[in-house]
C-alpha positions, 0 to 999 in steps of 0.5 A, spaced: 510 474 479 504 470 481 498 472 483 499 469 489 506 471 490 503 479 489 497 478 493 502 475 499 506 482 497 500 486 497 497 484 505 505 485 507 507 491 505 499 494 507 501 491 515 507 495 514 505 501 511 499 501 518 505 501 523 509 506 519 503 511 518 498 509 525 492 513 525 485 513 524 484 511 517 478 509 515 476 501 514 481 497 520 486 491 518 481 488 513 482 495 507 488 496 509 490 491 507 486 491 501 490 498 500 496 494 501 495 490 495 492 496 491 498 500 493 503 493 491 500 494 484 501 501 485 508 502 486 510 496 481 506 500 475 509 507 478 516 503 478 516 500 472 513 507 469 518 512 471 524 508 474 524 501 469 523 498 476 518 494 478 515 487 481 519 482 478 522 477 483 518 476 490 525 476 494 528 482 490 529 488 494 527 492 489 521 489 489 519 490 497 521 497 496 517 499 490 510 496 494 511 499 500 512 505 497 506 504 494 502 502 499 504 508 504 502 512 498 496 510 498 495 508 505 496 516 506 490 518 500 486 513 503 487 517 510 486 524 507 479 521 505 477 518 510 480 524 516 473 528 517 468 522 515 464 520 521 465 527 525 458 532 526 460 539 524 456 544 527 
């Protein structure tokens, strides 16, 4: 898959991950979309390392599922990291 296709896939998966995991993750939509690209990369790497399924063709169902799972994992981790940011502790 080309780098442009990979970036578009990551942006779409970041938006879908935000819809699936709503909450107070820090950074807003731009950070969410960047995390989607990182998640698609992570999902492709883990999918190929564990299951032999990676990011192959843009319109392949396995590519979209692997990228979505990666984006969900990265967004969930980001949510745990930024959950308490900005709160004043007494």
